[in-house]
Structure formats: structure tokens, C-alpha cells
Phi, psi and omega in degrees: 000141174259134176223136175260137179247139169284172185294310188294320176295325183291319176292321179293324177295310183294335179256008179055041182284142175292345180294340180283130180291152179302319182298313179294317177303315180298317181292322181283338183273337186288113183292347176277347173276147173266123182260117180257123179253107177299145183299329181294333176293322175296319176299313179301317179298316180295319177299312183294324176292314181293331176273004178063034177262343168225160181261348181290119184278153179297321179301316178299316178294318179302315177301314181298316179294323183282337184259335180283138183281341183254020178247132178241114175280120184262125182285155172270104183236184182297328182289323178291319177298313180299327182268356180283132183286146183269353180268009174244163176295163193299318181296314179297319184298321180292321180293317178292320176302322178295319180295319180294313184291320177299320177298321179289317183295318187268351179064035178203168180298136175239126180269145174253120175274112180201156173245007184294122184293318181295318177299311182297320181286336177291332174055044181267321182233158173296132184242140173245131170213000000 
């Protein structure tokens, strides 16, 4: 299964936070799943750490992304931009656009792990929480 993760579930997974749902934790823990990390998620983590809103360092996350065999860092390119919905804020739109483009690229359903109300209510991509 391919899953795209939003920023908050990825941070919660890496910090073993109880805020992460069991279903999401299971999906992110399963080594047979391909975890797609949108580049905007990495930017948000770096920003949140620098602003002291999270304790998880960007460097620690980057090491995890670079060393895990089932993690794919997905670039923000023109295909993601083209597929990003304009009815969401820019960060959410990029994450949803990444899920849409990944589904097209891999030719199968891609789930987006998020608790974001706006993304869930937009009902553009399949969401797991």
C-alpha cells in the first residue's frame, strides 16, 4: 500500500505520540507500505523545529527519510502543482496534490494520512485516520 503522510501524523509517529491514531500508526509502521513524504512536510518540520514548536529536529527526520527503505521523499514539481486543488490552503493543497500525483504515477490508490479537517471535508483523496 502507498500512503502519503501529512506533517502532524509523521511528527507524531516519529515521536511516539499518543495523538496518532492506531490505524495511522499501524500503516506507518508496516514495512511493506511505501510511505510518501511530500517535500512540504520536510519544510514544515524544519520550520516548526526552528520556531521551537516541536522538539524533533529536521536532521533526525532527514536521517530517517534517507535510511528507511520504504520511505519516498516526493518533490514539489510541476505535476504536483498541476494536481493541487485551489480550494485548500497552499500547504494542504501541496500535500493533496502529492497524493493525487503519486496515485497517477504508481497506478493505484494512495491513502493520505491526516487528521486535517479541511482536507477530510474536501473529500478529494482517500483519507486514513
